[in-house]
C-alpha positions as CSV (number, residue, x, y, z in Angstrom):
1,X,-18.2,30.6,191.0
2,X,-17.7,34.3,190.8
3,X,-18.2,36.2,187.3
4,X,-16.0,39.1,187.0
5,X,-17.0,42.7,186.1
6,X,-14.9,45.7,184.6
7,X,-16.2,49.0,185.1
8,X,-14.9,52.3,184.1
9,X,-15.0,55.7,186.0
10,X,-13.5,58.6,184.5
11,X,-11.5,60.5,187.1
12,X,-9.6,63.8,185.7
13,X,-5.7,63.1,185.5
14,X,-5.2,66.0,187.5
15,X,-6.8,64.4,190.5
16,X,-5.2,60.9,190.0
17,X,-1.7,61.7,192.4
18,X,-4.3,63.0,195.3
19,X,-6.7,60.0,194.4
20,X,-3.9,57.2,194.5
21,X,-2.2,58.6,197.8
22,X,1.7,59.0,198.9
23,X,3.5,56.1,197.3
24,X,-0.4,55.2,195.9
25,X,-1.1,54.0,199.7
26,X,-4.8,55.4,199.4
27,X,-5.3,53.0,196.3
28,X,-4.1,49.8,198.1
29,X,-6.3,50.3,201.1
30,X,-8.8,50.4,198.7
31,X,-7.6,47.2,196.6
32,X,-7.2,45.6,200.1
33,X,-10.4,46.8,201.5
34,X,-12.6,45.4,198.6
35,X,-10.9,42.7,196.5
36,X,-11.0,45.1,193.8
37,X,-8.4,45.7,190.9
38,X,-7.7,49.4,190.3
39,X,-6.0,50.4,186.9
40,X,-5.1,54.1,186.6
41,X,-4.1,54.9,183.0
42,X,-0.2,56.2,182.6
43,X,-1.0,60.0,182.1
44,X,2.4,61.0,180.8
45,X,2.0,58.4,178.3
46,X,2.2,60.1,174.3
47,X,0.7,56.8,173.0
48,X,-2.6,56.8,175.2
49,X,-5.5,59.6,173.4
50,X,-6.1,62.1,175.7
51,X,-9.7,61.2,176.6
52,X,-8.7,57.8,177.6
53,X,-6.1,59.2,180.6
54,X,-9.0,59.6,182.8
55,X,-10.4,56.4,182.2
56,X,-10.0,54.4,185.3
57,X,-10.6,50.6,185.2
58,X,-12.2,48.5,188.3
59,X,-12.1,44.7,188.1
60,X,-13.8,42.0,190.4
61,X,-16.6,40.3,191.5
62,X,-19.9,43.1,191.4
63,X,-20.2,44.0,194.8
64,X,-16.7,44.6,195.0
65,X,-16.1,46.8,192.1
66,X,-18.9,48.7,193.2
67,X,-17.7,49.4,196.5
68,X,-14.5,50.2,195.2
69,X,-16.2,52.8,193.0
70,X,-18.0,54.2,195.9
71,X,-14.8,54.6,197.9
72,X,-13.3,56.2,194.8
73,X,-16.0,59.1,194.3
74,X,-15.9,59.5,198.2
75,X,-12.2,60.2,198.1
76,X,-12.8,62.7,194.9
77,X,-15.7,64.6,197.1
78,X,-13.6,64.5,199.6
79,X,-10.6,66.3,197.7
80,X,-13.3,68.7,196.2
81,X,-14.4,69.8,199.5
82,X,-10.6,70.5,200.7
83,X,-10.4,72.7,197.6
84,X,-13.0,74.5,197.6
85,X,-12.8,75.8,201.3
């Protein structure tokens, strides 16, 4: 039996749409590849405190959660490198 774990990753709301991809295609690909569940907060929801709007939650078995986190971080680094040059 696998134990589910949950991890939070801070991703600024201005990067959410880029990390998600068109029609959430990038997010779906990462979740499909890793079998982890990834939840982005609704940045437009006025009931969510500003500090929580960057809090992305990853749930699954530990190996899948860390793999999903790694893929999300790589996508952020890729975005930052594109914006830098």
